[in-house]
Structures are given as structure tokens and as C-alpha cells.
N, C-alpha and C positions, 0 to 999 in steps of 0.2 A: 504493500500500500504506500509506503514511503517513496519508493521508486516511481510509482504511477503519479503521485502527487507532485513530485519535483519535475517530472517530465512533462506534466500537463501544460505548464506555461510555454515551454519550447514548442510542443506540438501545436498549441493554439496559434502561436506567432508564425510558425512555418506554414501552416495551412492558410493563414491570413495573407502572408506575403505572396505565396505562389498562386492562390486562388484569385487574387485581385487582377492578375493579368488576364484571366478569362472573362472578366467583367468590364474591361476597359471600353469596349465598343458600346455596351449598354449604358455605362456611365456617361459617355460622350453624348449619346442620343438623349438621355433623360434629362441631364443637367446642362446640356448645350456647352460642353467643355471642349475647348480647342486642343490641338496636339500638345502645346506647351503645358496646358492644364493637366492632361493625362500624365505627362512626365512628372509633374509635381505630385500627383496622386500616388505614384509609385515611389518617388524619391523623397517625398515629405516624411514618410515613415523612416526611410533609411537615413535621412539627414540627422534627426534627433537621436536615433539609435546609435549611429556611428559616433556622433559628437559627444554623447553622454556615457558611452559604454565604459570607458576607463574610470570616469567619475563614479559610475554606478558600482563598479567593483570596489573602489576605495571606500565609498559610503557604506557598502555592506560590511567591510571590515570594521568600520567605525561604530555603526549602530547595531551590528549583529545581522547575520545573513537571513534569519527568518523574518525579521521586521522589514528588511529591504525587499525580500521576496513578496511579502504580503502587500507592501506599498506599491510595488511594481504591478502586481496583478490588479489592484484596485484602479490604478491610473490607466492601465490598458483597457479594462472593462469600461471605464468612463469614456475613454476615447472611442471605443467601439460603438457605444450607444450614440455618441455624437455623430459618428460616421453614418450610422444607420438612419439617423434623423436629418442629415444634412440637406438643406433645401437648395444649395448652390455648390458649384465646384470649389469656390474659395473656402467655404466653411468645411467642406469635405477634406481639403488639404490641411486646414488647421487641426481638424480632429485626427488626421493621420500623424501630424507632428506629435500630438499628445500620445497616441499609441506607441510611437517610437520611444518616447521618454519612458513610458512604462516598461517596455521591453528591455531598455538599458538598465533598469533597476532589477528586474527579476531574473534575467539570464545569468549574470555572473554569480548571483547569490544562490541560484539553484545548483550550480556546479559545486560551489563551496559546501553547501549543506550535504550534497551527495558524498563528497570526499570525506567529510567529517562524520559520516553516519556509522562507520565501522573502522576498526583498526586492523582488521584482517585484509592483507593485500590481495589475496585471492578473491575474497568476497567482493572487495571494492572493484577489482577488475571485471568481475562478472556483472556487477551492477552497471558499470560504465558501458559494457558491451550491450546490455539490454537497453539502456537509456539511448545509446547511439542508434540502435535498431529502430526504436520508437520514433526518434526524430527523423531518421531517414525515411521511414514509412510515411510520416506526415508530409515531408517534402514531396514524396512520390505521388501521394493521392491528392495533394493540394489542388492542382489544376482540374482534376476530375471532379473532386468535391465541389469546387467553385462552379464548374460547368453545370453540375446537377442542380445546385442551389439556384443559380441564376436562371436556368431553364424553368425550374418549377415555381420559384417564389420571387424572382427578381434579384437584382444585384445587392440590395440592402440586406438580404438574408445572410450574406457572407459575414457581415459584421454583427448581426443579431446572434449568430451562432456562438460568438465569443462570450456572450453574457452568461448563459448557464455554465459553460466550461470554466470561465474565470471565477464565478461565484462558488462553483464546486471546488476549485483549487484553493480558494480562500478558506472555506470550511474545513477541508481536509488538512490544510496546513496547521490550523489551530489544533486539530485532533491528533495528528501523527508525527509532526515535524518538531524535533527538539530545537531550542532557540539558537544554539551555536554560540561561539565565543564572540564577544564584542571588544573592540579596542578603541575606547573613546578618545585616547590621546594621540591616535595616529593622524598625521597631517594629511590634508586632502588636496592641497595645491589647487584650490578652487579658482584662483585667478588664472592660472595656466590653462585649466580646463575651459574656462569661459572664453579666453582669447582664442584658443584652438577651435572652439565651437563656432564662434562668430566668423572666423576665417573660413571654416568649412561651409557655413551658410553663404558667405560671399562667393565662394567657388561655385556652389550649386546655382546661385542666382545668375552668375555670368554664363554658365554653360546652358542653362535652361532658357533664360530670357534673352540672351544674345541673339539667337536666330529669330526669335519672335518680334522683339522690339527693334533690332538692329544693333550691331556691335558698337556703334558710336552713340547710342542713346545715353543721355546723362546718367540715368540710374545704373545702366550696365557699366559705364566707365567708373562711376563712383564705387560700385561693388568691386570692380577690378583693382582699384587703388586700395580699397580696404583689405582685399585679399593679399596684396603685396606687403602692405605695412604690417598687418596683424600676423600673417604667416611668418614673416621674418622675425617679428617680435617673439612669437611662440617658439621658434627654433632657438633664438638666442637665450630665452629664459630656460629652455630645456638643457642647454649646454652649460650655462654659467649661473643659473639661479640657485637660491638656497635649497629649494625643494624642486623635485621633478616629477612628471607624471609616470615615468618609468625609471627603474634603476639604471644609473649611468653605466654600470658594468656591462649591460647588454649591448650598448651602442658600439663597443669595440669588437663584437663577435661577428665575423663575416658570415657564418652560417645563419645566424639569427637575422641579420639584415637582409640576406638573400631570400630567406623563407618568408619574411614579412612582406617584402616587395612582391614576391611570388603570389602571396595571398591576395594582394591588391589586383594583380593582373589576372588571376584566375577568376575572381568574382566579376571583374570588369567585363571579361569576355562572356561569362556564363549569363549574367543578367542582361547585358546588351542583346545577346542572342535570344533570350526568352522573351524580352519585351518586343523585339522586332518580329519574331516568328508569330507571336500571338496576334499582333496587329496585321501581319501579312495574311494570316488565315481569316481573320474576322473582317477586316476592312478591304483587303486586297481581293478576297475570294468569297466574301459574304457568308462565311461559315459561322454558325451559331456558337454560343458559349458552350453548350453541352458537347457538341462534336469537337470543338477546339480542345476541351479538356481531355476527351478520349484520345485525340491525335497526339497530345503532348505527353500522355501517360508513359509510353515506352521511353521517351527522351529523359524523363525523370527517374524511371525505374532502373535503368541499366547501371546506374552508378553503384547500386547495391551489390551487383555481381563483381565489379572490379574492386570495390571496397574490400570484399572478402579476399580476393586474389592478392591485393596489395599487402594485406597483413602477412600472408605467407611469404611473399617475395621479400618484404622488409626483414622478416625473421631470418631469412637465409642469406640475403645479399646486401642488406642495409638499405638506406633511403635513396641513394644516388640513382640506381637503375630504374626504380618505379617512377621517380620524378622525370628522368630523361625520356623514358618511353611514353609516359602519360602526357607530358607537355608536348613532346614531339608529335604524338598522334593527334592531339587536339589542334595543333597548328596546321598539320597536314589536312585534316578534315575541313577546317575553316577555309584553308586555301583552295581546296577542291570546290567548296560551295561558292567561293568567289569566282572561280572559272566557269561554273555552269549557271551563274545567276541569270544570264540572259534567257535561258530556257527553263527557269525554275518553276516547278509545280509544287503544290502543297506537300505531296508525298515525298518528293525529292528533297525539299528543304527540311522537313521533319527527319528524314533519314540521315541527312548530313548533320543536323543538330544532335541526333542520337549518337552518331559517331564521336562528336565532340565531347558529349557528356560521358560516354563510355570511357574515353581516354582520361578525362579529368577525374573519374572515379578511381583510377589507379594512382594519380598523383596526389590527391588531397590528403589521404591518410599519411603518406610519406612526408608531405609538407608539415602536417601537424606534429609528427614525430620529430622532425628536424628542429622545430621551434622548441619543443619540450626538452630535447637533448641540449640545445643551446642554453636554455634557461637553467637547467640543472635543478636540484632540490631547492636551492636558495631562491630562485626567481621563476619557478615554473608557472605560478599563477599570473605574475606580471607579463611573462612572455606570451602566455595563452591569450590574455586580455589584449595585448598589442596586436597579435595576429587577427583576432576576431574584429577588433576595431578597424584595422586596415582593410580587412575583407569587406566590411560594410561600406567603407569609403570607396573601394573599388566598385561595388555594386551601384552606389550613387552616381559615380562618374560614368560608369558604363551605360546606364540608362540615359543619363543626360547627353552623352555623346551620340548615342543612338537617336535620341530625339533631334539633335542638331542635324544629323544626316537626313532624317526624314523631312526636315524643313528645307534642306538644301536641294534635295533631289525629288522630283515629282513622280517619276516612274519607278515601279517596284523593282525591276531588274537592276537599275542603277543603285537604288537604296540597298538592296541585298548585297551587291558587289562591294559597295563601300563599307558597310557594317562588318561583313565577314572578312574583308581585307584587313580592316583595323584590328579585329579580334585575332586574326591569324598572326599579325605583327606582335600583338601583346603576348600571345602564347609563346611565340618564338623568342621574345625578349626574356620571358621567364625561363625558357629552356637554356638560354645563354647564361643567365645568372646561376642556374644549377651547375652548368658545365664549369664555370669559372670558380665558384665559391663553395658549393656543397660537396665537399670531399671529406676531409677530416675535421673541417672547421666546426661542424655542428656538434661533434663529440666533445669539443673543448668547452665544457661548461664553465662560466665565470665563478670566481671565488666570491665570497660574501662579505665584502667590506661593510663597515658601519656607515650606511647612508640612508636617507629617507627615500622610500619608494612609494 
């Protein structure tokens, strides 16, 4: 019951994230949302989730993971209710921002509570295995569940579903989850988190509104200036400030840096692909939400197969080969889609997307293992939080860039060629990072000097 309770938040969030893609066409029609608005509907959630994820982990350490988990569920449920009731695209985006803030609270604390639930390493490993399977299953069925709900009850039902799930999670947390340790004296580095969050918001605004308003529009130029100033300030504070969002010992580890950058590039490509393929099916070929969910199901499901294969390969050969094979396969599949974009059919595009995700399923467990090895026992939680935050930033930027491409090109062949060409380049860059840096570097975990993390 403890495992089910702690996985419930993740499952709810993943279903919500992936299901929304099948509802985009219906949302656009019902609320008269333009393309830039649809990008904000997807990226609004990701923005606050990515921006607040590290702060959420630090807050869970400070107030206790159970309190943070409950607070996150409550905020997420409130955001879901507002999404379901939203009378306009603007208010829907605002509610999505609230959902992302809730997820940033409950996701780090759920892992912390799971890790603290038992001292038996074997039992803990089995629990994490079951938990990962539940989360993977949620990601797999998300588009299909979204399609079914939209087809039967309309797009608002996707968000109403979160209400009973979230309330059940709150009740179960009170009943079966121990409070966990709190460290009220732990520094939060709130100013650094706030600066980084506003810089990320500025980046999202530039990428999403630049194509819609024009790159020289005053608001877009102002956001670009804010991005440069605040981004540089955040980097400087992280390097020389009295407290930092991450332990500084991690910054000198080549394997850690490569794996975190890889996380950005993997999510960049995956979510850009998911966003564009969903719209290609619905707006390019008039396919309904239910059929879209059915067609996307294999693309989401195949990662489970290569996830299992990756575990065996990592145990025998280490992380380097699964990363090289997985990223190389994803780059090759995306490049193939680029070449055939002029004659692309729904079946061909989904088949190519399935090859991409099949390959990524081999690389992602190895990427996670690389980060955890680099962090060592001293900084494993911080390293994992950095990877997850960077992956969410990658998702945000990937969807925003895909939206930019859709604005720039009117015809679907050109749109698909550009998007898949960009994602192929991203996967190829990730492959190069592995080739250059992920050898023995990931195994050299940093020592644990006395510093605030």
C-alpha cells in the first residue's frame, strides 16, 4: 500500500502530461486557442515543474518529505480543477502552471519517502523496480487514456480524473506514509532558485512568443534581455555564491555533466516528436483523439522492452555501450524520418517515432545510472534532482522549438523534415558527449567536502 500511495502522484502526473497531447486539437477548437497557445498549454506545466523541481527537493528536506508530498498533491489537484473549469486558453495555461508547481513538490518527496521506507537494500531495490514499472505503464497508457476520455467525455475529463486520484493519494498518505526526517536548518538558496526560475520563464517566452509576435516585438526583446542578464547572474551565483542549488563537487565531474546534458537532449527530442506527431495526426490528417491515442500506444510502449534489455546490458558491459547504441539508433531513426518527410503518412511517421523511442529506451536507464554513479552516496539525491530538472527543461525547449517550426513552415512535409532534422542533431550531439566523456569518468564519484547543497 505504501508503494501504491507514493507512486500515485507520479502516475497521475505522467498520465496528465502525455494525455494532454491527444486533447490539443479539441482544446484549440473549444477555446479558440492558436498554435502558440497550444504550446503554452503543454509547456506551462513543464515550465513551473522544471523551474521549481530543485527547490521542491530542498523544501522536502527542510519540512519533511510527507508534508511536501501532501502539499504537492493538494496544489496539483487544485490546478487540475482549475484546468477542468477553464473558460479560456489563458486561464487554462495559468492552471497548468499551478499543476507544474504541485508536481515539483510531490515528485522529489515521493522518491525520498520510498528510499527511507526500508533499510533492506534488496527490498528497496524491488520497490524501486515496481515503482518504475508503474510509472512506465502510466506513460505508456497516457495517450490512450487521454484519447478514450476525450472521445467519451471531452477534453476537460482528463483533468477531472486527477481529482479523485489526488484526493485518494492525500488520504492514503495520512494513513500509511511515515513522516520522514525533516531538517529545518538546511539552506534553501531561495534567491538562486527564483533567479533561475525567472530566467527559464524568459526563455520559454522568447521561444514561444517569438514566432507568434515577431522576434523584434518589444516584449520578446525584453524577455531576451532578461534571459541574458538573469541567466548569467544565476550561473555566477552558482559558481561563487555562499550557497548553491547543487553541490559544487558535481560540477567538476565530466560524466555527470555529460549525462545531465544528455538528459536535456533526450527529452528535447522525445517531447518535440510527441507534440508534432500528435498535431500531425489530428490537424494534418483529421484523426480523432481516440484513434490518435491508439496510434501512439506502440510508440510509448516499446520503451519498456528496451528498458529491461538495458538493465542486462549495463550489468554486463557498463553504461557506455547502451548509451552509444540507444542514442545512435535514435539519431538514425530521426534522420530517416527527415529523409522521407516529403512522402510521410501517419503510419510511416508513427513507425519512425516508435523506432526513436525504442532506441531511447535503451539509453535512458544507462543515463540515469551514469548520473547516480557520478553523484556517489554523498550526492546521489542532488545528482538525480539535477538530471530530472534538466530533462524537464529539455522537454520545455523541445516543445517550444517544435512550435517555432510549425509557425515557420506551412506544409507538413517541411514541418516534419525540420523537426526530425533538429531532433536527429540533438541525439547525435548526445551521442558525441557519451563518446567523449562517459568512459571512466562516471565511476569517479566526488568526495564529500563540507559545503551547502
